[in-house]
C-alpha distance (Angstrom), angle and dihedral (degrees) to the residues before:
residue distance angle dihedral
M1 . . .
R2 3.81 . .
K3 3.80 112.6 .
I4 3.80 115.7 -124.7
Y5 3.77 110.1 -146.1
D6 3.79 129.4 -155.4
P7 3.87 103.9 -100.1
M8 3.83 89.7 -124.1
E9 3.80 92.5 51.5
Y10 3.80 118.7 100.2
Q11 3.77 114.3 -134.5
P12 3.80 125.9 -139.6
N13 3.85 116.8 -62.4
M14 3.83 93.6 10.9
Q15 3.78 110.5 136.8
Q16 3.79 116.7 -126.2
I17 3.82 113.3 -155.1
D18 3.80 130.9 -157.4
S19 3.80 100.2 -114.7
D20 3.80 135.9 125.0
I21 3.80 95.9 -156.6
F22 3.80 92.7 97.2
D23 3.79 91.1 56.6
H24 3.83 93.3 47.3
V25 3.82 93.7 48.8
I26 3.81 95.4 47.8
A27 3.82 91.7 44.7
A28 3.81 90.3 51.2
R29 3.77 93.1 51.2
T30 3.79 92.3 47.1
A31 3.80 92.8 50.9
Y32 3.80 95.5 45.5
Q33 3.82 113.1 105.2
P34 3.82 107.7 179.7
E35 3.80 95.3 -169.0
Q36 3.79 92.5 61.3
Y37 3.82 96.1 68.9
T38 3.79 123.0 98.1
A39 3.77 137.5 -150.3
K40 3.81 89.1 -108.5
Q41 3.82 90.6 59.1
V42 3.79 90.9 48.6
Q43 3.79 91.8 51.7
A44 3.80 91.2 47.0
A45 3.80 90.8 52.0
L46 3.81 91.8 51.7
R47 3.81 90.3 55.1
K48 3.81 93.9 56.9
D49 3.78 124.4 93.3
V50 3.81 93.3 -150.0
L51 3.81 120.4 30.5
S52 3.78 126.7 -139.0
F53 3.80 123.0 -146.4
E54 3.81 87.6 -97.1
D55 3.82 91.8 53.7
F56 3.82 89.7 49.3
A57 3.80 89.9 49.8
A58 3.81 90.3 52.9
L59 3.83 92.9 52.1
L60 3.80 90.6 51.7
S61 3.81 93.0 49.5
P62 3.82 128.3 97.3
A63 3.80 87.8 -109.1
A64 3.81 88.9 69.8
Q65 3.82 95.5 58.6
P66 3.83 94.6 90.8
F67 3.80 89.1 53.0
L68 3.80 99.1 57.6
E69 3.80 92.9 116.6
Q70 3.81 91.9 54.7
M71 3.82 90.1 44.4
A72 3.78 90.2 50.6
R73 3.81 92.0 53.4
R74 3.79 92.2 48.7
A75 3.82 92.6 45.4
K76 3.79 91.4 49.9
E77 3.80 90.4 51.9
E78 3.81 91.2 51.2
R79 3.79 92.8 46.2
E80 3.83 92.6 50.3
K81 3.81 91.8 45.1
H82 3.78 94.1 55.9
F83 3.82 105.3 24.4
G84 3.79 105.5 22.3
N85 3.81 111.9 -154.1
N86 3.80 94.7 -41.5
V87 3.81 122.4 129.4
L88 3.78 117.5 -169.9
L89 3.80 116.7 -144.8
F90 3.80 126.6 -153.2
T91 3.78 139.9 164.5
P92 3.81 126.3 -136.5
L93 3.79 116.0 -134.9
Y94 3.81 118.4 -162.3
I95 3.81 109.3 -154.9
S96 3.80 99.7 172.9
N97 3.81 137.0 11.5
Y98 3.80 100.1 -169.9
C99 3.80 109.9 126.1
E100 3.82 135.6 -179.3
N101 3.83 95.6 -164.9
Q102 3.76 127.9 95.4
C103 3.81 102.4 -145.4
I104 3.80 111.8 168.3
Y105 3.83 96.7 -144.0
C106 3.83 100.2 42.6
G107 3.78 130.6 96.0
F108 3.83 90.7 -147.1
N109 3.85 90.1 59.3
C110 3.82 105.9 144.2
K111 3.80 90.0 -126.2
N112 3.80 94.3 55.5
P113 3.84 113.2 102.5
I114 3.82 94.8 -132.0
T115 3.78 129.1 142.6
R116 3.82 106.5 -89.9
C117 3.79 123.6 -154.7
K118 3.79 140.2 169.5
L119 3.81 118.3 -163.4
N120 3.80 117.7 -133.8
A121 3.80 123.3 -136.8
A122 3.80 93.6 -91.1
E123 3.80 92.1 49.4
I124 3.80 91.7 47.2
E125 3.78 90.9 52.0
A126 3.80 92.1 48.6
E127 3.81 89.9 51.7
M128 3.81 91.6 48.8
E129 3.76 93.7 46.4
N130 3.81 90.6 54.0
I131 3.80 92.2 48.0
A132 3.80 92.3 47.9
K133 3.82 90.5 52.6
T134 3.81 88.4 66.2
G135 3.79 90.0 61.8
M136 3.79 95.2 -104.7
R137 3.78 114.2 145.8
E138 3.82 102.5 177.1
V139 3.79 122.6 67.0
L140 3.78 132.1 -178.0
L141 3.83 113.6 -150.9
L142 3.79 116.1 -150.2
T143 3.78 135.4 -175.9
G144 3.75 137.7 170.8
E145 3.81 112.8 -102.1
S146 3.79 102.5 -91.9
R147 3.80 118.2 127.9
S148 3.80 91.2 -179.2
V149 3.83 93.1 58.0
S150 3.81 104.1 24.6
G151 3.80 102.9 30.3
P152 3.79 125.8 177.7
E153 3.83 92.0 -94.9
Y154 3.81 90.8 53.7
I155 3.83 89.5 51.7
A156 3.83 90.6 46.3
E157 3.80 90.0 53.1
A158 3.83 89.7 52.9
V159 3.79 89.4 49.8
R160 3.80 92.2 52.0
I161 3.79 89.9 51.3
A162 3.80 90.5 48.1
K163 3.84 91.3 54.6
K164 3.78 88.0 69.3
Y165 3.81 91.7 60.8
F166 3.82 109.9 23.4
S167 3.78 137.2 53.6
T168 3.81 93.9 -153.3
I169 3.80 128.5 37.6
G170 3.76 124.8 -170.6
L171 3.80 128.0 -173.3
E172 3.77 129.5 -147.2
V173 3.78 102.3 178.1
Y174 3.83 137.7 121.1
P175 3.85 117.4 -53.5
M176 3.78 116.1 -89.2
N177 3.81 140.9 -171.4
A178 3.81 121.0 -90.1
D179 3.82 94.5 -103.7
E180 3.82 90.6 53.1
Y181 3.81 90.4 50.4
A182 3.85 88.0 49.8
M183 3.83 89.4 53.5
L184 3.83 90.9 51.1
R185 3.79 90.8 47.1
E186 3.80 89.2 52.3
A187 3.83 88.5 51.2
G188 3.80 88.9 56.4
A189 3.79 108.8 -89.7
D190 3.81 116.8 145.8
F191 3.79 107.8 -176.8
V192 3.77 139.3 28.0
T193 3.80 123.2 -158.5
V194 3.79 121.9 -167.7
F195 3.79 120.8 178.6
Q196 3.76 110.4 -147.1
E197 3.82 88.3 -161.2
T198 3.82 90.5 -155.4
Y199 3.81 134.7 -0.9
D200 3.81 89.6 -151.0
L201 3.81 104.6 107.3
Q202 3.82 95.5 -157.3
R203 3.81 93.6 48.3
Y204 3.82 90.2 43.0
G205 3.79 90.5 55.7
E206 3.81 92.0 48.4
M207 3.80 94.3 50.1
H208 3.86 97.5 42.0
V209 3.75 103.6 56.8
A210 3.81 100.8 169.9
G211 3.78 143.0 -7.9
A212 3.81 134.8 62.5
K213 3.78 91.6 -61.9
R214 3.78 88.3 69.4
C215 3.83 89.9 79.3
F216 3.79 102.2 97.2
P217 3.84 102.5 -168.5
Y218 3.83 93.4 44.9
R219 3.79 88.9 58.1
V220 3.80 95.2 43.9
N221 3.81 90.3 53.1
A222 3.82 95.1 46.3
Q223 3.80 95.8 100.2
E224 3.78 92.5 51.8
R225 3.78 91.6 50.9
A226 3.81 89.0 50.5
L227 3.81 90.7 53.1
M228 3.83 89.2 46.8
G229 3.82 86.0 54.1
G230 3.78 90.8 56.2
M231 3.79 101.5 -102.2
R232 3.80 113.7 163.7
G233 3.80 93.0 -133.3
V234 3.77 145.3 -8.5
G235 3.78 134.8 -143.3
F236 3.79 131.3 -142.7
G237 3.79 134.7 -162.3
V238 3.76 145.7 154.4
L239 3.76 126.6 -149.4
L240 3.79 98.5 -112.6
G241 3.78 109.0 -137.5
L242 3.77 98.0 31.3
A243 3.81 93.2 96.1
D244 3.85 135.3 -16.7
F245 3.79 97.9 -28.2
R246 3.82 95.8 -159.3
K247 3.82 93.1 53.7
D248 3.82 91.0 43.9
M249 3.81 92.9 49.3
F250 3.80 89.7 48.4
A251 3.82 90.0 52.7
A252 3.79 92.3 48.9
G253 3.80 92.2 50.3
V254 3.80 92.5 47.7
H255 3.79 90.0 47.2
A256 3.81 91.9 53.6
A257 3.80 92.8 44.7
L258 3.81 93.4 50.8
L259 3.80 92.9 48.5
Q260 3.80 90.6 46.7
K261 3.81 89.3 55.6
K262 3.81 93.5 46.5
Y263 3.83 95.3 42.2
P264 3.84 104.8 30.3
Q265 3.78 91.9 172.2
G266 3.79 91.8 61.5
E267 3.79 122.7 96.0
M268 3.80 113.8 -132.2
A269 3.80 124.9 -148.2
L270 3.78 134.4 -179.0
S271 3.80 132.6 -158.1
F272 3.78 126.7 -166.9
P273 3.79 109.7 -153.2
R274 3.80 120.8 172.7
L275 3.79 124.9 -158.3
R276 3.79 110.2 -81.9
P277 3.83 132.2 -171.9
Y278 3.81 110.5 -83.2
K279 3.80 141.0 -176.1
N280 3.82 113.9 -67.6
H281 3.79 91.3 4.5
E282 3.79 116.9 -146.5
E283 3.80 124.3 -167.7
T284 3.81 111.6 -99.2
N285 3.84 99.2 170.8
P286 3.81 91.5 -127.2
N287 3.76 124.5 -162.3
D288 3.77 94.4 -114.7
V289 3.83 112.7 -125.3
H290 3.80 115.7 -157.7
E291 3.79 125.0 -153.4
T292 3.80 92.5 -105.0
Q293 3.81 89.8 55.2
L294 3.80 91.2 45.9
L295 3.80 89.0 52.3
Q296 3.79 90.7 51.3
M297 3.80 90.8 51.9
M298 3.81 90.9 52.4
L299 3.78 95.1 45.7
A300 3.79 93.4 48.7
C301 3.79 91.6 49.0
R302 3.83 92.4 47.7
I303 3.82 91.1 53.8
F304 3.81 92.2 44.9
L305 3.82 96.9 42.7
P306 3.81 104.0 30.0
F307 3.81 94.3 166.3
A308 3.81 97.0 50.9
S309 3.77 124.6 104.7
F310 3.82 113.8 -121.7
T311 3.80 123.8 -156.9
I312 3.80 125.3 -158.6
S313 3.77 111.7 -162.9
T314 3.80 136.6 -152.5
R315 3.79 88.4 -99.9
E316 3.81 84.3 87.9
R317 3.80 130.4 68.5
A318 3.77 119.2 -92.4
D319 3.82 92.9 -116.6
F320 3.81 92.0 52.3
R321 3.79 92.5 47.2
D322 3.81 90.6 51.3
H323 3.78 91.4 47.1
V324 3.83 96.4 54.8
L325 3.80 97.0 45.2
P326 3.81 96.9 84.4
L327 3.82 92.2 37.4
A328 3.79 105.9 46.5
A329 3.82 119.5 -28.4
T330 3.82 120.5 91.4
K331 3.82 101.8 176.5
I332 3.76 130.5 48.3
S333 3.81 130.7 -176.1
A334 3.79 117.4 -128.5
G335 3.77 137.3 178.3
V336 3.82 87.8 30.1
N337 3.77 126.9 -176.8
V338 3.80 113.2 167.6
G339 3.80 95.2 -169.0
I340 3.82 125.2 91.0
G341 3.79 112.5 -93.3
G342 3.78 96.6 5.2
H343 3.80 98.7 136.9
N344 3.81 97.6 64.4
E345 3.79 113.8 89.2
E346 3.82 91.6 -163.5
H347 3.81 94.0 71.4
Q348 3.76 138.9 23.1
Q349 3.77 123.7 -102.6
K350 3.81 106.8 -69.6
G351 3.80 102.2 -158.1
D352 3.80 137.8 32.4
A353 3.80 122.6 -96.9
Q354 3.81 126.3 -110.6
F355 3.82 96.1 -130.8
E356 3.82 142.2 -13.7
I357 3.80 121.7 -89.2
S358 3.79 127.3 -137.0
D359 3.82 101.1 -159.5
P360 3.80 109.5 58.2
R361 3.82 95.2 168.7
S362 3.78 120.1 138.3
L363 3.81 123.7 -114.6
E364 3.82 89.9 -103.0
E365 3.80 92.4 52.3
I366 3.79 93.2 50.0
H367 3.82 90.5 45.0
N368 3.80 90.3 54.5
A369 3.81 92.1 44.9
I370 3.81 89.7 55.9
L371 3.81 91.3 49.4
A372 3.80 90.6 48.7
Q373 3.82 89.0 62.1
G374 3.79 92.1 52.8
M375 3.78 91.6 -105.8
Q376 3.81 130.6 129.1
P377 3.82 122.0 -118.9
V378 3.81 109.5 -140.5
Y379 3.79 121.4 -160.3
T380 3.78 104.4 170.1
D381 3.78 128.3 64.0
Y382 3.82 100.4 -141.5
I383 3.80 92.3 -157.0
N384 3.77 87.2 70.2
T385 3.82 113.2 39.0
N386 3.78 101.9 141.7
I387 3.80 94.7 117.6
L388 3.79 97.2 45.8
């Protein structure tokens, strides 16, 4: 029988680090009361060049909703100041969907009777070769959270293959220890993204029934361990709708800001996923997040974290993705297939997807949509140009 751990209990071989960031982030979320902020505080925040945590809290609050136009203007200014009109493009590549976690909301839930698959080295290379032929030079490698099937060495092998085709390699896999992140960095990985899902301990425990992911502090500290392992940058995100989305977004922003201060060399990135339909859907009673609220979250974060990279995924409609590019987002996924083995024309998709997408446009269509807005699609990370 699978053991169910206390969500605050570390499991065997999980590294515990000497850091107070976890305590600060959780305390900030607990103290944040969105309903207490006023229009006057929102206006004061918009007049400041550099925002405090309190200013950020005000811009995330319901009191800021009537000021979205002003927030959009300020966010656009910040985006143009730090990123110009550039839009980075990348493609996610799912190489395995085996998972050992029992997460209520996720299609990869180990109890879900989906088609499981793990690509071998030859299959991974074939997928990457096909993606690279489109002109894409940044790839995000994803797996389900199964150390026994998709161990760190397996992921490192995929990274080494990717270095032959891509200038930038991101990872969205299970949390690891600092020495494992160092090994992946040595293999060629640049970025690590870990979605906390929610910073609400009670909700986290309810949604993560069993598996290594159930350990709440190990996941919260994943980005810091990645930076300790030498990763160039780290990404943050909460699954908007799983708990109080304003409090969760506040926690994610505070988390990124604190790590930026502690590790100034690290590049910070945020994603803004909302709950999407998934395989064998179960009711999770989500706090529904509408597009206007999602936009507010992105604008507030852009003003608070002007240097951070923001990704808008295919979970969102094409029109919404296009709309937020000049205002807040700096990276967009294109040519997306969220199944296992979906980029190889010689065979059908081998494994089921984690969730459904809302923007099925091709890379060419997204490229043209970016140009139509007077913006510049960017495929190559010019910090890493060794393969070009």
